[in-house]
Structure formats: C-alpha cells, structure tokens
N, C-alpha and C positions, 0 to 999 in steps of 0.2 A: 211533497211529503213534509218538508219542514214547516210550510205555511199551515198545513192541516194540524200539525203538532202544536203550533203556537195557538191556533184557534181553539183546539181542544183544551189546552192549558187555561186560556182566558175564560172559556165557558166553565171550567171547573172552579176557578177562582171566583167567578160571579156566583156560582151556586153556593160556595162556602160563605160568601158575604151575605147572601140571602138567608142561609141557614142560621147565621149568627144573629141576624135581626129577628127572624121568625122564631128563633129559640128564646127570645126575650133578652138577649144581651145587646144592649144598644150603646155600649161604651164607645166613645170616640178617642182619638189620640189626645193625650193630655194638653191642656192649655191652662197654665197656672193663673193667668189674669182672669179668664172666664170663671174658673173655680172660685177665686177669691172675691171677685166683684158680684157675680150672679149668685154664688153660693152663700153670700153673707146674709141674705134675707130669706132665701128658700133653697131647695135643692137646685143645683146647677143642672137644669134639665138637659138631657142628651139632645144634641142638635138634630138627630134623625126624627125626633118627635114633631118637628114642624118643617114645613116647606121653606125653601129659600126666601120666597116673597114675604112670608109671615115674619121670619127673623129680621128681614130688612125693615119692615114696618115697626116691629118692636124696638129695634135699635134706633130708629129714627124718632121715636116718641118716648124716650126714657124720662123726659121731664114730666110725663103724665102716665107712668107705668102702672096700670091697674089701680089708679087712685093715689099713687105715691110719686114722689120725685126721686128717680133713681139715676139722675144725670151723672155722666162720667166725662172726663176730659176727652178731647178729640182723638189723641193717640190710642186711648183705651177702647173707645168706640170703634175705631178703624180696625184694630187688631181683633177684637172679639167678634165684630160683625163679619169680617172676612173668614174667620175660623168657623163660625156658625154656618155661614152660607156654604163653605167648602164641604162641610160634613152634614148638611141638611138632608131631610127626608124627601122621598119622591112626592111630587105635588099631588098626585092622585089620591094618596092616602094620608098625607100629612098637611093638607090645606084645610084650615078651619072653615066651617060652613058660613055662609052669608057674610063673608069678608071679616069674620071675627079673628081674634088672635089667640084664643084659648086652646091649649092642647086638648082639653076635654071636649072640644067641639069638632075634632077631626074624625073622619070616617074610621081611621084605625082605632082610636081610643074608644069610640062608641061601639065598635064591633067587639073589641077585647073586653069591654066591661058590660056587655048587654045582659049578663046573668047576675050582675051585682044587684041585690035587692035595694030599693030606694031608701029603706031605713038605715042601711050601712053608711050611706053618705052623711046621714044626720048624727051618727055616733059621735060623742064628744071627743074621742081620740082621732076622728077622721075630719069632720067638719066640712070638707070640701073635696071634690075630685082632684084639685090641684095639690093636695097633700099626699103625694105618692108614697112617701116614707111611712105613712100610717099603716099601710098593708104590705107594701113591697119592702121587705127588710133590708134589701141591698140596693135600693134605688139610688142612693148616693154614689154607687159605683157603676151606675148605668146598667145594672143587672135587674131585669124585670121578670126573670123566669118564674113560672108558677110554683116551683118547689120552694121558693123563698117568700111566698105570700102567707101572711098571718093576718086574717081579718079580725079586727077587735070585736069582741062580743059584749 
C-alpha cells in the first residue's frame, strides 16, 4: 500500500513537471553566475531548451561561441555547465538537428513556431529566432506562455 502511494505521488509530480514545461514555463532554479555570464550578451536561455549534449558542446567551445569569444575561467565553466546539464531538456525534443547547437533548430522549437510567418523573423524588432524577448515578453524569466506573446507588427 505504501509503495503504491509513493508511486502515485511520483507520477503526480512528474505530471506537474510536464505541465509546467508544456504550459510554457521553463524557468530553472536560479544560478546567478549563469544569469550574469550568459545573460550579459543575450537572454540566459533556460536549460530545458537544449539537451545535455548540446550544452556540453556549447560550454566546450566558448572561445568560438557563435562567432564571438565568450571564454570564461575554468571555475565558471564548471559551475555553469554542471547546472545547465542538470536542468537540460530531454534529448528527443531538445537536441538540435544535424549536430547543430541552435535552440531554433530543435524539434520542440520548430514545432512551437511552425505557424510564425517567415516575415515575422525579418521584422527589425525581431531579426532572428534567437531573439526570444522580441515576442515573448517574459522570456527573461523563463516564461514562454502564449498569453505573454506580443509579435511586433
């Protein structure tokens, strides 16, 4: 009886976790170093947006981070990478296609944005699928719920 109760509770907690991400809330437990280092150039992307392997590859190549040198000292890399990997997304939906590293190339992103017209990506306020905050007004809080979307016109 007690084991069944524990299993039921675990299943319920798993469902809650799924609802939180399915509902567009991707916030992870706070990590000030991640927020300061990664958020100094772009939004500090929620860890669930990429799979563990992709985060590892990103953190291993900070000296050539999407055309920029985003190098950090070894303790910062170790702390941030461990935190990103601990809170990363499931590989099936958060692994970019063809070995890429862009969140905008993941099955989840492509599915969630399949109805966005191509001209929206070209709008001067958007410029790129990587600019989450252009449409997701609470992206910096890890909140991507549809009710907070304002597409620039």
